[in-house]
N, C-alpha and C positions, 0 to 999 in steps of 0.2 A: 504494500500500500504506500502510495506517495504522500507527500506533505506539501504539495505545491498550490493547493486551492483551499478555500474556506470549507467546502464540502468534505474534501479529503482530511482536513484537520479535524473537523467535527467527528468524522468516522474514527479517526485515530484516537481521539480523546475517549470516545465511547469504548473502543477496543481496549485501551490501556486500563480503563476503569472496570472493564468486564461487566458493564451494565448497559444493556440495550434499552432499558426503561428511561434512560437519561437523555435520549436523543433530543428532546425538546429543551434541555438545559445546557447542552454543550456550547451553544452559541453564547449563552450568558457567561460561562466560564472563560471563553475566549475574549469576550468584551472586557471582563474584569482583568484579564492578563494584559490586554492592550492598554487599559487605563493605567496599570502599574508600569508598563513599559514607557508610557508617555511621561510619567512622573520621574522615571529613573534616567532616561537618556533620550537624546535626539539622534536620529540616524542621518548621516550625510547623504545616503541614497534617497532620502525623502526631501531633499532641497528642491524647491519649486520656484518658478517665476510666473507672475501674472501681471498683465497690463491693466491699469485702472485709469479712469478719466475723472478729473476733478474740475468742477466749474469755478469761475472767478468767485472768490470769497468763500468757497465751500470748505468748511472746517472738519467735516467727517466723511469717511467713506466706509462702506461695508467691508469687513475683512473676509477673506476666503473662509468657508465653513471648516476647512481642515487645518487652519492656522494653528500651529503649536508655538513657534517662536518667530517673530519678525526679525529678519537679519538686516535688511536695508530697503530704503525707498529712494529711488532716484528719478529724475526727469528723463523721459524717454529720448528726447532730442539731444541733450548735451551731457547727460550723465551727472548733472549737478545734484547733490544730496538734497532731499526734502526732509525737514524736521517732522517728526511724528512720534506718537506713542500708540501702542496697541492696547486696547482695553475692551472687555466684554463684547467681542464680536464686531468691533469697529476700529478704524484707524483714525486717530485725531491728528489733523495736520497742524503744524506749528512752524511758521505762520501759514494761514490759508493762502493759496495762490492768488495773485492779483489778476491773472487771466486764466482762461481754460488751459489745462495742461494734461498731457498723458504721462503717467507715472508707471514705473516698473518696481513691483514689490518682490523682493527675494525673501523667501521664508522657509522654515522647516515645517513640514506637514506632519499631521498626526497619522500614524498607521491605523487604518480602520478596515477590517474585513467584514464582508456581508455578502448576501446573495448577489447584490448589484455590483459589488467590488470584490470578486472572489480571490484576488491575489494582490500582492504588493511587494516591493523590493525587500522589506524586512522578512517576510515569510520566505521569499526565495533564498535569501542569504542566511537566515537564522531560524529555520523551522523548529529547532529545539527550544528556542526561547518561547515561541508560541505554545508548543506542546506541553512543556514542563510548567510554564506559567499557568496554562489552563488547568492542568492537573493539580497544581498547588492551590488554585482557587477552588477546585472541586472538593478537595479533601475535607475542609471544614463543613461544607454542605452535607457531605456523606458521614460526617462525624468519624472520620478515619484518622485518628491521631497517630497511627503507626506509619501511614504512608506520607503524611504531610511533611515530615522532615526529609524523607527521601526525595520527594518531588521538589521541595524548596531548595535542597542542596543541588539538584540537577539544574534547576532554574538559575541559581546563583552562579554555578560554574559556566553555564551558557552565557549569562550576562557578563561575567568577567571576560570571557573570550570575545564577545561582541565589542566590549569597551576597548579591548586591546586592538582589535581590528580597526575600530574607528580612530584610535590614537595613531595607528600606522598611516591611515589615510590622511589624517590632518597634519602629520609631521612633514616638514619639507624633505624632499629627496636629497640625498647626499650628492655633491657634485661628482660627475663622472668625467674621467679623463681618458682619452683614447690611448690604449696601450702602446700603439706605434709612436705616438708623440712622446710618451714617457721613455721609450727606448731611445729616441733621439736625444732627449734631455739627459739621459744617463751617460751618453757617449761624449758629452761636452768635455773639452780639455780642462 
């Protein structure tokens, strides 16, 4: 069984729990795991850009529904930064533009799986985060104190590995020097 879609993940959660009667609840366990993931880390694979339009004097714009963290807001034409803050589903512009303007918001999205969105980059890269996160959320519901520490430990291990991968992605690459050039430099008198 694969773990690349929402339906496959729900089936895997039910299989691991060995409870076919929980098929209606597995989506809830996955949603709780996603909520926990959203609190614990942002994933570089979920960086998105969206173009927005603001009218003259417009102080607020609707934020994308999947906004987790706003990273930058710039004018589409010249790349000049636009002051803003994100709050409660909206972007508050500071100062409001003097003329109509197109803006580009770069943001980190929330991972959300559903029937309508059956896959995302986090599930593709870290299916174990989803699986063990959902299982750890299921254990208290099932009053299974024996399995909770097992699932929680597996989730924590997967989270540590995901954080290490994100740190490698964010770290600048070391400079690379052509070996042939180094050989020439080594032959200098």
